[in-house]
C-alpha positions as YAML, in Angstrom:
chain: A
units: angstrom
residues:
- id: 1
  name: LYS
  ca: [69.62, 162.57, 67.38]
- id: 2
  name: ALA
  ca: [71.78, 159.74, 68.61]
- id: 3
  name: GLY
  ca: [74.69, 160.13, 70.94]
- id: 4
  name: LEU
  ca: [75.39, 161.80, 74.26]
- id: 5
  name: PRO
  ca: [72.14, 162.98, 75.82]
- id: 6
  name: ARG
  ca: [72.11, 167.08, 76.16]
- id: 7
  name: ILE
  ca: [72.52, 168.43, 79.50]
- id: 8
  name: LYS
  ca: [72.06, 171.77, 80.73]
- id: 9
  name: TYR
  ca: [75.53, 173.57, 81.90]
- id: 10
  name: SER
  ca: [74.76, 176.83, 83.31]
- id: 11
  name: PHE
  ca: [77.31, 179.64, 83.22]
- id: 12
  name: ASP
  ca: [77.12, 179.83, 87.11]
- id: 13
  name: ASP
  ca: [77.78, 176.05, 86.96]
- id: 14
  name: ALA
  ca: [80.60, 176.62, 84.55]
- id: 15
  name: MET
  ca: [82.18, 179.54, 86.94]
- id: 16
  name: TRP
  ca: [81.83, 177.27, 90.05]
- id: 17
  name: HIS
  ca: [83.72, 174.48, 88.43]
- id: 18
  name: TYR
  ca: [86.25, 177.20, 86.98]
- id: 19
  name: ARG
  ca: [86.86, 178.40, 90.60]
- id: 20
  name: LEU
  ca: [87.45, 175.21, 92.02]
- id: 21
  name: ALA
  ca: [89.68, 174.15, 89.34]
- id: 22
  name: THR
  ca: [91.52, 177.06, 89.59]
- id: 23
  name: VAL
  ca: [92.01, 176.47, 93.48]
- id: 24
  name: ASP
  ca: [92.94, 172.77, 92.77]
- id: 25
  name: TYR
  ca: [95.50, 173.72, 90.34]
- id: 26
  name: ALA
  ca: [96.94, 176.32, 92.89]
- id: 27
  name: ARG
  ca: [97.13, 173.50, 95.53]
- id: 28
  name: PHE
  ca: [99.12, 171.53, 92.95]
- id: 29
  name: MET
  ca: [101.51, 174.07, 91.84]
- id: 30
  name: VAL
  ca: [102.25, 175.79, 95.39]
- id: 31
  name: GLY
  ca: [102.74, 172.13, 96.76]
- id: 32
  name: ARG
  ca: [104.71, 170.78, 93.80]
- id: 33
  name: PHE
  ca: [106.82, 173.42, 92.20]
- id: 34
  name: TRP
  ca: [106.95, 176.59, 94.29]
- id: 35
  name: GLY
  ca: [108.77, 175.03, 97.31]
- id: 36
  name: LYS
  ca: [111.82, 176.74, 95.94]
- id: 37
  name: ALA
  ca: [110.43, 179.52, 93.99]
- id: 38
  name: SER
  ca: [112.56, 182.63, 93.84]
- id: 39
  name: PRO
  ca: [113.55, 185.44, 91.08]
- id: 40
  name: SER
  ca: [116.65, 183.02, 90.36]
- id: 41
  name: GLU
  ca: [114.47, 180.06, 89.67]
- id: 42
  name: PHE
  ca: [111.99, 181.97, 87.34]
- id: 43
  name: GLU
  ca: [115.10, 183.32, 85.53]
- id: 44
  name: LYS
  ca: [116.48, 179.93, 85.01]
- id: 45
  name: LYS
  ca: [113.32, 178.48, 83.56]
- id: 46
  name: ALA
  ca: [112.35, 181.68, 81.68]
- id: 47
  name: SER
  ca: [113.04, 180.18, 78.07]
- id: 48
  name: SER
  ca: [111.79, 176.68, 78.84]
- id: 49
  name: LYS
  ca: [108.90, 175.99, 76.54]
- id: 50
  name: ASN
  ca: [108.37, 172.58, 78.56]
- id: 51
  name: THR
  ca: [107.58, 174.69, 81.75]
- id: 52
  name: THR
  ca: [104.21, 176.20, 82.56]
- id: 53
  name: LEU
  ca: [104.19, 179.96, 82.30]
- id: 54
  name: ILE
  ca: [103.50, 180.65, 85.85]
- id: 55
  name: ASN
  ca: [106.60, 178.68, 86.96]
- id: 56
  name: ARG
  ca: [108.86, 180.73, 84.40]
- id: 57
  name: ASN
  ca: [107.30, 184.21, 84.39]
- id: 58
  name: ILE
  ca: [107.02, 186.36, 87.67]
- id: 59
  name: ASN
  ca: [104.43, 188.45, 86.12]
- id: 60
  name: ALA
  ca: [102.32, 185.27, 85.08]
- id: 61
  name: ALA
  ca: [102.64, 183.94, 88.59]
- id: 62
  name: LEU
  ca: [101.49, 186.97, 90.19]
- id: 63
  name: SER
  ca: [98.61, 187.18, 87.87]
- id: 64
  name: PHE
  ca: [97.91, 183.60, 88.48]
- id: 65
  name: ILE
  ca: [97.74, 184.56, 92.26]
- id: 66
  name: ALA
  ca: [95.56, 187.41, 91.88]
- id: 67
  name: ARG
  ca: [93.07, 185.20, 90.21]
- id: 68
  name: LEU
  ca: [93.36, 182.71, 92.78]
- id: 69
  name: ASP
  ca: [92.69, 185.35, 95.40]
- id: 70
  name: ILE
  ca: [89.40, 186.28, 93.63]
- id: 71
  name: CYS
  ca: [88.26, 182.76, 93.24]
- id: 72
  name: LEU
  ca: [89.30, 181.90, 97.15]
- id: 73
  name: ASN
  ca: [87.23, 184.96, 98.02]
- id: 74
  name: PHE
  ca: [84.31, 183.79, 96.13]
- id: 75
  name: LEU
  ca: [84.25, 180.36, 97.30]
- id: 76
  name: GLU
  ca: [84.92, 181.42, 101.03]
- id: 77
  name: LYS
  ca: [81.85, 183.78, 100.87]
- id: 78
  name: LYS
  ca: [79.66, 181.24, 99.18]
- id: 79
  name: LEU
  ca: [80.73, 178.48, 101.54]
- id: 80
  name: ARG
  ca: [80.17, 180.73, 104.55]
- id: 81
  name: SER
  ca: [76.85, 181.89, 103.43]
- id: 82
  name: GLN
  ca: [75.61, 178.11, 102.86]
- id: 83
  name: THR
  ca: [77.02, 177.54, 106.40]
- id: 84
  name: ASN
  ca: [74.95, 180.44, 107.98]
- id: 85
  name: THR
  ca: [71.91, 179.26, 105.98]
- id: 86
  name: SER
  ca: [72.06, 175.63, 107.01]
- id: 87
  name: ALA
  ca: [72.93, 176.62, 110.79]
- id: 88
  name: ALA
  ca: [69.73, 178.90, 110.93]
- id: 89
  name: SER
  ca: [67.58, 176.18, 109.72]
...
């Protein structure tokens, strides 16, 4: 069959990329949009359909932070275990 070659993309690879993307998205959002975050800023943006949900809904923002915490903890453990493994070699 012509076209792009089929590649294996495991669930673990997909989750690794998802976690990295979540952390990168948080880096962007915190650095760019959350400098002035406050309850009143969330209220001002609440009805703006042109604003990402985590910038206009405090519950969505808190949910995103909880997801970010999970991703950061996983990545930190993974990187720490890789560092320990390479240091032991």
